N, CA, C and O atoms as a Tripos MOL2 file, in Angstrom:
@<TRIPOS>MOLECULE
protein
  216   215    54     0     0
PROTEIN
NO_CHARGES

@<TRIPOS>ATOM
      1 N           0.6610   -1.0690   -0.1360 N.3       1 MET1
      2 CA          0.2410   -0.0050    0.1470 C.3       1 MET1
      3 C           0.7960    1.3460   -0.1520 C.2       1 MET1
      4 O           0.5050    2.2410   -0.9460 O.2       1 MET1
      5 N           1.7960    1.1530    0.8680 N.am      2 VAL2
      6 CA          2.9980    2.4320    0.7770 C.3       2 VAL2
      7 C           3.3300    2.5890   -0.4210 C.2       2 VAL2
      8 O           3.1410    3.7420   -0.8090 O.2       2 VAL2
      9 N           3.8380    1.7550   -1.3280 N.am      3 TYR3
     10 CA          4.6560    1.6200   -2.6000 C.3       3 TYR3
     11 C           3.2790    2.3300   -3.3920 C.2       3 TYR3
     12 O           3.5700    3.1790   -4.2340 O.2       3 TYR3
     13 N           2.0080    2.0830   -3.2130 N.am      4 ALA4
     14 CA          1.1570    2.7990   -4.4250 C.3       4 ALA4
     15 C           1.0240    3.9850   -4.0690 C.2       4 ALA4
     16 O           0.4780    4.6860   -4.9220 O.2       4 ALA4
     17 N           1.3390    4.5390   -3.0450 N.am      5 LEU5
     18 CA          1.0720    6.2310   -2.4120 C.3       5 LEU5
     19 C           2.4310    6.8520   -2.6700 C.2       5 LEU5
     20 O           2.7060    7.9880   -2.2820 O.2       5 LEU5
     21 N           3.2370    6.1080   -3.3060 N.am      6 ASP6
     22 CA          4.6600    6.7140   -3.5720 C.3       6 ASP6
     23 C           5.2370    7.0750   -2.3330 C.2       6 ASP6
     24 O           5.5630    8.2470   -2.1510 O.2       6 ASP6
     25 N           5.3890    6.2980   -1.5390 N.am      7 LEU7
     26 CA          6.3270    7.0270   -0.2100 C.3       7 LEU7
     27 C           7.5690    6.2630   -0.4040 C.2       7 LEU7
     28 O           7.8360    5.2780   -1.0920 O.2       7 LEU7
     29 N           8.1730    6.9160    0.3070 N.am      8 LEU8
     30 CA          9.9280    6.0360    0.7250 C.3       8 LEU8
     31 C           9.6870    5.3590    1.7530 C.2       8 LEU8
     32 O           9.2760    5.6160    2.8850 O.2       8 LEU8
     33 N          10.0760    4.2350    1.0720 N.am      9 VAL9
     34 CA         10.0050    2.9450    2.3370 C.3       9 VAL9
     35 C          11.1580    2.3190    2.2940 C.2       9 VAL9
     36 O          11.6620    2.0670    1.2000 O.2       9 VAL9
     37 N          11.9950    1.8320    3.8940 N.am     10 GLU10
     38 CA         13.1660    1.3840    3.8120 C.3      10 GLU10
     39 C          12.4400    0.0560    5.0880 C.2      10 GLU10
     40 O          11.4660    0.1740    5.8320 O.2      10 GLU10
     41 N          13.3890   -1.1210    4.9040 N.am     11 VAL11
     42 CA         12.9290   -2.3270    5.8780 C.3      11 VAL11
     43 C          14.2150   -2.0470    7.1390 C.2      11 VAL11
     44 O          15.2960   -1.5620    6.8090 O.2      11 VAL11
     45 N          13.9590   -2.3620    8.3270 N.am     12 ALA12
     46 CA         15.2930   -2.4160    8.8620 C.3      12 ALA12
     47 C          15.1810   -3.6300   10.0630 C.2      12 ALA12
     48 O          14.0860   -4.1800   10.1710 O.2      12 ALA12
     49 N          15.9470   -3.9240   10.6850 N.am     13 ASP13
     50 CA         15.9280   -4.9540   11.7530 C.3      13 ASP13
     51 C          16.1550   -4.1820   12.8780 C.2      13 ASP13
     52 O          17.1840   -3.5210   13.0090 O.2      13 ASP13
     53 N          15.2330   -4.2190   13.7300 N.am     14 PRO14
     54 CA         15.3780   -3.1980   15.0930 C.3      14 PRO14
     55 C          16.5020   -3.9540   16.0030 C.2      14 PRO14
     56 O          17.1040   -3.2790   16.8390 O.2      14 PRO14
     57 N          16.7280   -5.0230   15.8920 N.am     15 TYR15
     58 CA         18.3130   -5.4880   16.8170 C.3      15 TYR15
     59 C          19.2070   -5.2100   16.1610 C.2      15 TYR15
     60 O          20.1340   -5.4900   16.9210 O.2      15 TYR15
     61 N          19.7210   -4.7890   15.1210 N.am     16 ASP16
     62 CA         20.7140   -4.4980   14.3590 C.3      16 ASP16
     63 C          20.8570   -2.7330   14.8490 C.2      16 ASP16
     64 O          20.7840   -1.8880   13.9570 O.2      16 ASP16
     65 N          20.9930   -2.4410   15.8290 N.am     17 LEU17
     66 CA         20.8040   -1.0650   16.4310 C.3      17 LEU17
     67 C          21.5480   -0.0770   15.6830 C.2      17 LEU17
     68 O          21.0270    1.0350   15.5970 O.2      17 LEU17
     69 N          22.9410   -0.3140   14.9890 N.am     18 THR18
     70 CA         23.4980    0.4190   14.4040 C.3      18 THR18
     71 C          22.9990    0.8040   12.8550 C.2      18 THR18
     72 O          23.1660    1.9040   12.3290 O.2      18 THR18
     73 N          22.4450   -0.1830   12.3350 N.am     19 ALA19
     74 CA         21.7700   -0.1550   11.1050 C.3      19 ALA19
     75 C          20.1400    0.8200   11.0860 C.2      19 ALA19
     76 O          19.8720    1.7110   10.2810 O.2      19 ALA19
     77 N          19.4360    0.4260   11.9730 N.am     20 ALA20
     78 CA         18.2210    0.8330   12.4120 C.3      20 ALA20
     79 C          18.4700    2.2560   12.6980 C.2      20 ALA20
     80 O          17.8210    3.0600   12.0280 O.2      20 ALA20
     81 N          19.2840    2.7020   13.5640 N.am     21 SER21
     82 CA         19.5830    4.0520   14.2040 C.3      21 SER21
     83 C          20.3670    4.9190   12.7500 C.2      21 SER21
     84 O          20.2780    6.1390   12.8820 O.2      21 SER21
     85 N          20.9240    4.5790   11.7420 N.am     22 GLU22
     86 CA         21.3450    5.3390   10.5700 C.3      22 GLU22
     87 C          19.9420    5.4730    9.7270 C.2      22 GLU22
     88 O          19.5190    6.5620    9.3380 O.2      22 GLU22
     89 N          19.3340    4.3290    9.5180 N.am     23 THR23
     90 CA         18.1620    4.5680    8.6700 C.3      23 THR23
     91 C          17.4980    5.7850    9.3730 C.2      23 THR23
     92 O          17.5340    6.9090    8.8740 O.2      23 THR23
     93 N          16.8940    5.5100   10.5480 N.am     24 LEU24
     94 CA         16.0640    6.4990   11.1270 C.3      24 LEU24
     95 C          16.6900    7.9050   11.2800 C.2      24 LEU24
     96 O          16.0000    8.9250   11.2530 O.2      24 LEU24
     97 N          17.9930    7.9090   11.4370 N.am     25 TYR25
     98 CA         18.8330    9.0710   11.4590 C.3      25 TYR25
     99 C          18.2920    9.9490   10.1590 C.2      25 TYR25
    100 O          17.5880   10.9550   10.0610 O.2      25 TYR25
    101 N          18.9690    9.0740    9.1980 N.am     26 HIS26
    102 CA         18.7130    9.4120    7.6750 C.3      26 HIS26
    103 C          17.0560    9.9100    7.2970 C.2      26 HIS26
    104 O          16.8770   10.9500    6.6630 O.2      26 HIS26
    105 N          16.2680    9.3310    7.6070 N.am     27 PHE27
    106 CA         14.7270    9.7390    7.3680 C.3      27 PHE27
    107 C          14.6650   10.8970    8.2030 C.2      27 PHE27
    108 O          14.2840   11.7920    7.4480 O.2      27 PHE27
    109 N          14.8240   11.3540    9.3040 N.am     28 LEU28
    110 CA         14.9270   12.6160   10.0230 C.3      28 LEU28
    111 C          15.7830   13.4320    9.3330 C.2      28 LEU28
    112 O          15.3220   14.5700    9.4170 O.2      28 LEU28
    113 N          16.6700   13.4310    8.7730 N.am     29 GLN29
    114 CA         17.3520   14.6390    8.0070 C.3      29 GLN29
    115 C          16.9190   15.0010    6.9300 C.2      29 GLN29
    116 O          17.0820   16.1770    6.6040 O.2      29 GLN29
    117 N          16.1240   13.9310    5.9150 N.am     30 GLU30
    118 CA         15.4840   14.1540    4.6920 C.3      30 GLU30
    119 C          13.9890   14.8230    4.9770 C.2      30 GLU30
    120 O          13.1360   14.3350    5.7190 O.2      30 GLU30
    121 N          13.8540   16.2390    4.1020 N.am     31 SER31
    122 CA         12.4150   16.7310    3.8230 C.3      31 SER31
    123 C          12.3340   16.5220    2.7540 C.2      31 SER31
    124 O          13.2510   16.3340    1.9550 O.2      31 SER31
    125 N          10.8110   16.5230    2.5100 N.am     32 GLY32
    126 CA         10.3140   16.2350    1.7280 C.3      32 GLY32
    127 C           8.9600   15.3320    1.6550 C.2      32 GLY32
    128 O           8.1040   15.6310    2.4870 O.2      32 GLY32
    129 N           8.7010   14.4070    0.8830 N.am     33 LYS33
    130 CA          7.6880   13.3550    0.8690 C.3      33 LYS33
    131 C           7.4960   12.6910    2.2370 C.2      33 LYS33
    132 O           8.2930   12.9940    3.1250 O.2      33 LYS33
    133 N           6.6310   11.9160    2.4640 N.am     34 PRO34
    134 CA          6.5390   11.0310    3.6810 C.3      34 PRO34
    135 C           7.3970    9.9200    3.3640 C.2      34 PRO34
    136 O           7.7190    9.4900    2.2570 O.2      34 PRO34
    137 N           7.8000    9.4180    4.8330 N.am     35 LYS35
    138 CA          8.6580    8.0190    4.7070 C.3      35 LYS35
    139 C           7.9390    7.0570    5.4190 C.2      35 LYS35
    140 O           7.0320    7.4340    6.1600 O.2      35 LYS35
    141 N           8.2060    5.8690    5.3060 N.am     36 VAL36
    142 CA          7.9260    4.5340    6.3160 C.3      36 VAL36
    143 C           9.1720    3.8170    6.4630 C.2      36 VAL36
    144 O          10.0520    3.6210    5.6240 O.2      36 VAL36
    145 N           9.0740    3.3540    8.0220 N.am     37 LEU37
    146 CA         10.2680    2.6720    8.3240 C.3      37 LEU37
    147 C           9.8200    1.5870    9.0460 C.2      37 LEU37
    148 O           9.3150    1.7020   10.1630 O.2      37 LEU37
    149 N          10.0370    0.1280    8.2440 N.am     38 ILE38
    150 CA          9.3280   -0.7290    8.6990 C.3      38 ILE38
    151 C          10.5620   -1.7810    9.4990 C.2      38 ILE38
    152 O          11.6170   -2.2460    9.0680 O.2      38 ILE38
    153 N           9.9120   -1.8880   10.7740 N.am     39 MET39
    154 CA         10.6410   -2.4950   11.4310 C.3      39 MET39
    155 C          10.4430   -4.2990   11.4760 C.2      39 MET39
    156 O           9.2820   -4.5770   11.7740 O.2      39 MET39
    157 N          11.2240   -5.3980   11.2720 N.am     40 ARG40
    158 CA         10.6620   -6.3860   10.9950 C.3      40 ARG40
    159 C          10.7800   -7.3760   12.2060 C.2      40 ARG40
    160 O          10.7470   -8.5460   11.8250 O.2      40 ARG40
    161 N          10.8760   -7.2640   13.2140 N.am     41 ARG41
    162 CA         10.3170   -8.0800   13.9620 C.3      41 ARG41
    163 C           9.7120   -7.5340   15.5020 C.2      41 ARG41
    164 O           9.5930   -6.3290   15.7270 O.2      41 ARG41
    165 N           9.4360   -8.3390   16.2800 N.am     42 LYS42
    166 CA          8.6370   -8.0670   17.1320 C.3      42 LYS42
    167 C           9.4300   -7.5130   18.2490 C.2      42 LYS42
    168 O          10.5450   -7.9000   18.6010 O.2      42 LYS42
    169 N           8.5580   -6.3310   18.8900 N.am     43 CYS43
    170 CA          9.3170   -5.2120   19.8370 C.3      43 CYS43
    171 C          10.1680   -6.2150   21.0000 C.2      43 CYS43
    172 O           9.8050   -7.3850   21.1280 O.2      43 CYS43
    173 N          11.0450   -5.7980   21.6330 N.am     44 ALA44
    174 CA         11.4650   -6.5800   22.4720 C.3      44 ALA44
    175 C          11.1900   -6.7810   23.7330 C.2      44 ALA44
    176 O          11.5050   -7.8010   24.3470 O.2      44 ALA44
    177 N          10.4180   -5.5520   24.3250 N.am     45 LEU45
    178 CA          9.5190   -5.3390   25.4790 C.3      45 LEU45
    179 C           8.5960   -6.4790   25.3040 C.2      45 LEU45
    180 O           8.7220   -7.3480   26.1670 O.2      45 LEU45
    181 N           7.6680   -6.6970   24.3670 N.am     46 ILE46
    182 CA          6.6840   -7.3460   24.3510 C.3      46 ILE46
    183 C           7.2120   -8.9710   24.6400 C.2      46 ILE46
    184 O           6.7960   -9.7060   25.5370 O.2      46 ILE46
    185 N           8.2550   -9.2980   23.6020 N.am     47 GLN47
    186 CA          9.1830  -10.5890   23.5550 C.3      47 GLN47
    187 C           9.2630  -10.9470   25.1630 C.2      47 GLN47
    188 O           8.7830  -11.9950   25.5940 O.2      47 GLN47
    189 N           9.9840   -9.8750   26.0980 N.am     48 GLY48
    190 CA         10.5790  -10.0640   27.2180 C.3      48 GLY48
    191 C           8.9950  -10.4780   28.0360 C.2      48 GLY48
    192 O           8.9760  -11.4090   28.8420 O.2      48 GLY48
    193 N           7.9050   -9.7940   27.7660 N.am     49 ARG49
    194 CA          6.7350  -10.1370   28.5230 C.3      49 ARG49
    195 C           6.3040  -11.9570   28.6700 C.2      49 ARG49
    196 O           6.0680  -12.7230   29.6050 O.2      49 ARG49
    197 N           6.3730  -12.0550   27.1890 N.am     50 GLU50
    198 CA          6.0560  -13.4260   26.9850 C.3      50 GLU50
    199 C           7.1010  -14.3480   27.1320 C.2      50 GLU50
    200 O           6.8730  -15.4960   26.7490 O.2      50 GLU50
    201 N           8.1800  -14.0910   27.5980 N.am     51 GLY51
    202 CA          9.2970  -14.7430   28.1710 C.3      51 GLY51
    203 C          10.2070  -15.4730   26.9910 C.2      51 GLY51
    204 O          11.0270  -16.3880   27.0690 O.2      51 GLY51
    205 N           9.7360  -14.7100   25.8890 N.am     52 VAL52
    206 CA         10.7060  -15.3430   24.8670 C.3      52 VAL52
    207 C          11.7010  -14.1770   24.3490 C.2      52 VAL52
    208 O          11.2150  -13.1320   23.9150 O.2      52 VAL52
    209 N          13.0260  -14.3610   24.3970 N.am     53 PHE53
    210 CA         14.0870  -13.5100   24.2040 C.3      53 PHE53
    211 C          14.6320  -13.8430   22.7110 C.2      53 PHE53
    212 O          14.6680  -14.9890   22.2650 O.2      53 PHE53
    213 N          15.0380  -12.7290   22.0220 N.am     54 PRO54
    214 CA         15.7640  -12.6950   20.8520 C.3      54 PRO54
    215 C          16.9070  -13.7460   20.6410 C.2      54 PRO54
    216 O          17.5710  -13.7370   19.6040 O.2      54 PRO54
@<TRIPOS>BOND
     1     1     2 1
     2     2     3 1
     3     3     4 2
     4     3     5 am
     5     5     6 1
     6     6     7 1
     7     7     8 2
     8     7     9 am
     9     9    10 1
    10    10    11 1
    11    11    12 2
    12    11    13 am
    13    13    14 1
    14    14    15 1
    15    15    16 2
    16    15    17 am
    17    17    18 1
    18    18    19 1
    19    19    20 2
    20    19    21 am
    21    21    22 1
    22    22    23 1
    23    23    24 2
    24    23    25 am
    25    25    26 1
    26    26    27 1
    27    27    28 2
    28    27    29 am
    29    29    30 1
    30    30    31 1
    31    31    32 2
    32    31    33 am
    33    33    34 1
    34    34    35 1
    35    35    36 2
    36    35    37 am
    37    37    38 1
    38    38    39 1
    39    39    40 2
    40    39    41 am
    41    41    42 1
    42    42    43 1
    43    43    44 2
    44    43    45 am
    45    45    46 1
    46    46    47 1
    47    47    48 2
    48    47    49 am
    49    49    50 1
    50    50    51 1
    51    51    52 2
    52    51    53 am
    53    53    54 1
    54    54    55 1
    55    55    56 2
    56    55    57 am
    57    57    58 1
    58    58    59 1
    59    59    60 2
    60    59    61 am
    61    61    62 1
    62    62    63 1
    63    63    64 2
    64    63    65 am
    65    65    66 1
    66    66    67 1
    67    67    68 2
    68    67    69 am
    69    69    70 1
    70    70    71 1
    71    71    72 2
    72    71    73 am
    73    73    74 1
    74    74    75 1
    75    75    76 2
    76    75    77 am
    77    77    78 1
    78    78    79 1
    79    79    80 2
    80    79    81 am
    81    81    82 1
    82    82    83 1
    83    83    84 2
    84    83    85 am
    85    85    86 1
    86    86    87 1
    87    87    88 2
    88    87    89 am
    89    89    90 1
    90    90    91 1
    91    91    92 2
    92    91    93 am
    93    93    94 1
    94    94    95 1
    95    95    96 2
    96    95    97 am
    97    97    98 1
    98    98    99 1
    99    99   100 2
   100    99   101 am
   101   101   102 1
   102   102   103 1
   103   103   104 2
   104   103   105 am
   105   105   106 1
   106   106   107 1
   107   107   108 2
   108   107   109 am
   109   109   110 1
   110   110   111 1
   111   111   112 2
   112   111   113 am
   113   113   114 1
   114   114   115 1
   115   115   116 2
   116   115   117 am
   117   117   118 1
   118   118   119 1
   119   119   120 2
   120   119   121 am
   121   121   122 1
   122   122   123 1
   123   123   124 2
   124   123   125 am
   125   125   126 1
   126   126   127 1
   127   127   128 2
   128   127   129 am
   129   129   130 1
   130   130   131 1
   131   131   132 2
   132   131   133 am
   133   133   134 1
   134   134   135 1
   135   135   136 2
   136   135   137 am
   137   137   138 1
   138   138   139 1
   139   139   140 2
   140   139   141 am
   141   141   142 1
   142   142   143 1
   143   143   144 2
   144   143   145 am
   145   145   146 1
   146   146   147 1
   147   147   148 2
   148   147   149 am
   149   149   150 1
   150   150   151 1
   151   151   152 2
   152   151   153 am
   153   153   154 1
   154   154   155 1
   155   155   156 2
   156   155   157 am
   157   157   158 1
   158   158   159 1
   159   159   160 2
   160   159   161 am
   161   161   162 1
   162   162   163 1
   163   163   164 2
   164   163   165 am
   165   165   166 1
   166   166   167 1
   167   167   168 2
   168   167   169 am
   169   169   170 1
   170   170   171 1
   171   171   172 2
   172   171   173 am
   173   173   174 1
   174   174   175 1
   175   175   176 2
   176   175   177 am
   177   177   178 1
   178   178   179 1
   179   179   180 2
   180   179   181 am
   181   181   182 1
   182   182   183 1
   183   183   184 2
   184   183   185 am
   185   185   186 1
   186   186   187 1
   187   187   188 2
   188   187   189 am
   189   189   190 1
   190   190   191 1
   191   191   192 2
   192   191   193 am
   193   193   194 1
   194   194   195 1
   195   195   196 2
   196   195   197 am
   197   197   198 1
   198   198   199 1
   199   199   200 2
   200   199   201 am
   201   201   202 1
   202   202   203 1
   203   203   204 2
   204   203   205 am
   205   205   206 1
   206   206   207 1
   207   207   208 2
   208   207   209 am
   209   209   210 1
   210   210   211 1
   211   211   212 2
   212   211   213 am
   213   213   214 1
   214   214   215 1
   215   215   216 2
@<TRIPOS>SUBSTRUCTURE
     1 MET1         2 RESIDUE 1 A MET
     2 VAL2         6 RESIDUE 1 A VAL
     3 TYR3        10 RESIDUE 1 A TYR
     4 ALA4        14 RESIDUE 1 A ALA
     5 LEU5        18 RESIDUE 1 A LEU
     6 ASP6        22 RESIDUE 1 A ASP
     7 LEU7        26 RESIDUE 1 A LEU
     8 LEU8        30 RESIDUE 1 A LEU
     9 VAL9        34 RESIDUE 1 A VAL
    10 GLU10       38 RESIDUE 1 A GLU
    11 VAL11       42 RESIDUE 1 A VAL
    12 ALA12       46 RESIDUE 1 A ALA
    13 ASP13       50 RESIDUE 1 A ASP
    14 PRO14       54 RESIDUE 1 A PRO
    15 TYR15       58 RESIDUE 1 A TYR
    16 ASP16       62 RESIDUE 1 A ASP
    17 LEU17       66 RESIDUE 1 A LEU
    18 THR18       70 RESIDUE 1 A THR
    19 ALA19       74 RESIDUE 1 A ALA
    20 ALA20       78 RESIDUE 1 A ALA
    21 SER21       82 RESIDUE 1 A SER
    22 GLU22       86 RESIDUE 1 A GLU
    23 THR23       90 RESIDUE 1 A THR
    24 LEU24       94 RESIDUE 1 A LEU
    25 TYR25       98 RESIDUE 1 A TYR
    26 HIS26      102 RESIDUE 1 A HIS
    27 PHE27      106 RESIDUE 1 A PHE
    28 LEU28      110 RESIDUE 1 A LEU
    29 GLN29      114 RESIDUE 1 A GLN
    30 GLU30      118 RESIDUE 1 A GLU
    31 SER31      122 RESIDUE 1 A SER
    32 GLY32      126 RESIDUE 1 A GLY
    33 LYS33      130 RESIDUE 1 A LYS
    34 PRO34      134 RESIDUE 1 A PRO
    35 LYS35      138 RESIDUE 1 A LYS
    36 VAL36      142 RESIDUE 1 A VAL
    37 LEU37      146 RESIDUE 1 A LEU
    38 ILE38      150 RESIDUE 1 A ILE
    39 MET39      154 RESIDUE 1 A MET
    40 ARG40      158 RESIDUE 1 A ARG
    41 ARG41      162 RESIDUE 1 A ARG
    42 LYS42      166 RESIDUE 1 A LYS
    43 CYS43      170 RESIDUE 1 A CYS
    44 ALA44      174 RESIDUE 1 A ALA
    45 LEU45      178 RESIDUE 1 A LEU
    46 ILE46      182 RESIDUE 1 A ILE
    47 GLN47      186 RESIDUE 1 A GLN
    48 GLY48      190 RESIDUE 1 A GLY
    49 ARG49      194 RESIDUE 1 A ARG
    50 GLU50      198 RESIDUE 1 A GLU
    51 GLY51      202 RESIDUE 1 A GLY
    52 VAL52      206 RESIDUE 1 A VAL
    53 PHE53      210 RESIDUE 1 A PHE
    54 PRO54      214 RESIDUE 1 A PRO
């Protein structure tokens, strides 16, 4: 759906902190059209509550 809206889309692994931080920083520095950052894993806080750690 985001591709149909012609938005800038990036996919990141939230457990790769360096790459995810760089992608987020890059998004915040750019102005212009809206951007979508997709994180591919479940939130670490939710996994911790479920007792399953990455």
